[in-house]
C-alpha angles and dihedrals in degrees: 000000000000095000094087090052093059103039116175122249089256092054094049089051092052090050090052091047093048092050090049088051090055090050089052095048091048093052089049091056091048091050089053094046094048090045091052089053089050086240096152095172092057091040091056091046092052095045091052089051092047090051093050092046096046099045090051093046094049093049095052096039095047094050092045095046093044088052091049093051092049096043110026115198122225 
């Protein structure tokens, strides 16, 4: 019961990553929908947002994941 109250640092990282993955997937869906409607302005807006979110996500996830692989926590 109390396990969820005191999540490990790794569990918190995974939750953040999963939440970011959802945002990335939602943006991809918005891009496709806007493109299908030939809404170039919205397509560009969502592409720019996707780029920002994805680059930031990959940078933080890669560094954190690399550190976890090199220095596993008990």
